[in-house]
N, C-alpha and C positions, 0 to 999 in steps of 0.2 A: 701332753697336747704339748708340740714342738710352738718353741715362740717364731715367731718369720723371722728369717734375715732381714734387718732393713736394707733399705736401700746405698750401695756405695755412694758416701759424698761424705759432705762437713759437719757439721752442725749447723751450720749457717740452711742447709739445703733441708735438715730434719728440721727445721723452723718453722721454713716457708710449707713446705708439705704438712708440716700442726696448721697453720693459721688459714691454706686454701682444705684443708680438711675440716676442719673445725666450723669452714663457713660453708659448707655446702654439706655437710654429713647427717641434716634431718630430711635435705630436698629430696636426695638419697635414698635418703633410707624410704619417704614416700613413695619416691620412682617405683621401688622395690615391692614395696608392697601393694601398687596396681599388678603387677605382675604375680607376684607369687601370696595368693589371698591368705592364705595361713599365717596368723602373727608369729607361732614357732617358727617353721619355716623360713617366714623371711626373715626374722632376724639370724636366723644363720646366716642366709647367703647375703646379709649384709653386714655378718662378720667376716666372713671367708671374702667377700667384695673389699673390705676393708682392708687387708693381713695383702691382697692380691695389687693395689694403692700404694703401699706402702711400699711393697717388695718391688713395682716397676715403677718407681715414681721418678727415678733414675731414666728412663724414657719418656717421661712426661716435656713435651714441648710447652717449654714457656707460656710462647706467643699464641698459644691455643687457648681454649674453653676450656677448665678443667673440669666443671662439670659434664659438658658435654665427652670428655677423656673419659671420664667415672662411669656416667652410664651406660657408655658404649661396655668398659668393663664389667658392668654392673650386670645387666642383659648378656653380656654373654655367660656369666656367672650363672644366670635363672636358667640358661639352655642346658647347661653342663648339672646344675642342679635336678634338672628335670631327667637327663639321660640318665643318670646315676642310681637316681629315686624310682625310678624307672615309673616313671609316670608319663602315660599317654595320652595326654590332650586330644582328644579329637579332632581340635584346629590346630594349625601350624602352628608353630611358638608368636611368628609373626602376626596369626591372624587374632589370635589370643591376646595380644598387646590392644592390636586395635581393639575388639571388640570388649573390652574391659578398661578401657576408658572412653571411648565414644561415646557411648549413650551418656556417662555423665558427664563428658566435655558438654551434650549438649543442653543438660539442666544447669549450665553456669546463666548466668545473668550478665548482662552484655559488659558491664564494669569488667567482671571478673576475665571474664574472655579476652575479651584488651589486655587486661592485664597481660594473660596468658601468652597472648600473641605476640606480645611488646618482649616478656621477656623470654621464647622459647626458640617463635618461628624469626624474631629480628636479632634476637641474640642476645637483648640489651641489657648494659646491666644495670640493677636498682638504680643508682646515683640516676642511671640517666633517666632512666621509667622516672623519677621523683620529677625528673626537670622538667620532661614532656609532661606529664600530666596537672604538674603545677599542684604535689604534692611532697613532704618530706620523704627521706630514705625510711625513718623507721615507720611510715605510716606506710610506704609500700612495702617493706621486710610484714606487716602483719598481713596486709590484705592478701601476698601471696600464701604466709603462713595457712587464713581460714581461706583461701581457695583451696590449697593442699586436705585441708581437713573435711571442706564441704564434697572434696572430687570422692576423699576414702571412704566416709561416710557411705557413698553413692555405693561405691565399688562393694563395699561389705554387705548393704544391703541386698546387693545381686547377687552377691555370692547368696546366699540363704535362700535363694528365690528355687 
């Protein structure tokens, strides 16, 4: 197995990547799992995406949201994975993504829905969400993790049907 060539840059850039990636890796993996239901396949896509993020980190605009950038690359990697494996879903990639997530999003309680809306639609950082809802940042991260877990259980249950 070839080790990916790192992005061009100094140790400070590598450290910055490591900090950003480690802060978002779990959420990125959950996002990929919503698109690739088979755990083995999603792990493979996550590994590939991680390598791509590392190789392309020198193109990342630090003024933008790392998670949004990473999710876009992950989404493209999921599409590529499907093409390579010659998996042809009955629905387009975009429709498949919507179906996989939409049903389960409707099952969330109002506080989970609010949390996701603040984090992803309004792109609020957890620190700002904590301030807005009067909770600690630690509580916000725990609630986000629980919400992701709930979504994954729901999506996995639908995949078994």
